[in-house]
N, C-alpha and C positions, 0 to 999 in steps of 0.2 A: 503494500499499499505506499509506503514510503516514495516510492520511485512514479506511482501515479499521480501523488501529492506534488510532489518536487515540478513535474511535467505541467500540470494544471497551473501552479503557481506563476513558473517562469513564462508559458503563455500568456497567462495575465498580465505579468507586470512588464512582459517585453524583455525580459533578462535571461542572460544564459543560465544554466543549470547549477553551475560553480557559484556565480554571483548568489543567487538565491540562497544555496546551501550556507553562504559565508554570512547573508544578510539575516534571513529567517528562520533560523533551526528552530524557535520558539514556535511559529507558525507552523510549521511543516510537524512537528511533534504534535501539536494540538489536533490538527487536521487528521493526522495518520491513528491519532486515538479516539477520535470524536467522528463517527460513522454518520451521526445526523447532521454535523455542522459541515463535513465533507461532502455529503448528499446535497446540501443545499447550496455549496460552493458550485458545485460540478454541474448543478441544472438551473444556477441562478443566471440572472443579468448581471451586466457589469456594475450596478449601482449594490445589486446584492451583493457579488463577490468584494467590492470594496468595502461594505459594510462588516462582513465576516473578518476579513483580512485586516483592517485598521483597528478592529474591535479586539482581535486576539491579539495583535502585535503593540497595540498602545494603551490600551485599557483592560488587559485580561479578561476578555469575552469568555462568556460560555454560553452556547448557541443551547436554545429550548425548543 
């Protein structure tokens, strides 16, 4: 699942996987462990994805 999360985030952020791995370890780990948040990120539009990403990265977001 870690590989899928890294791929989704790389595509969303327009960054190389190595960059995402270095910058967003917390987000990768959270989405890899939280199937509900990952599904919402996977199927959401850009606004939804940004909300999930920023929530995890900057606010300690827990998806419900």
